[in-house]
C-alpha positions, 0 to 999 in steps of 0.5 A: 534501498535494496527494496527500491533497487529490486523493484526498479529492476524486476517490475516496471513502477511506471513513475511512482518510485518516490511515492512507494518509497515514502510508504516503505520508509514509514513502514521501516520506521515502525518495523525497526524503531518499534518492533514490539508494536502490533502495527509492526508485526509481519502479519500487519505489514504484509497483509496490510500493504497487500490488502490496501493495494488490492482495495486501491486497485479495485477502487480505481477500476470501479470508481471512475473519478479519482476524487471519489476513489481516493477517499473510498480506497483509504476508508475501505483499506482501513476498514479491511485492516481492522476486520483482518486485524492487520492494521498498518498505518503506512499501508493506507497510503498504498491505496492512495498511491495506487489510485494516484498512479493509475495502477490497474494491474492486480499484479502490483499488490503482490509485487510492489 
């Protein structure tokens, strides 16, 4: 609730509030229920979400068709998380949120 309220007042979310909260809820489950999991560590959570947002925004810009941008964004996000060793499953949803929400600003990746 604190993250949602802060984001609502500091950054314009352009109608994607509920989608973002679903991904953050899944992240909260991993962080608070399974804190020992490699997928719940700070590097995985922060880097995974940031990377996925950057990949989603890039796919949104580079691939005009949403039906092609959506699977590309998810696949590239997962690949990037594997390469950087920051696998965080809810982060893959961030790339979908970015494409579906037509978010074109890279600022979103650093202030979701």
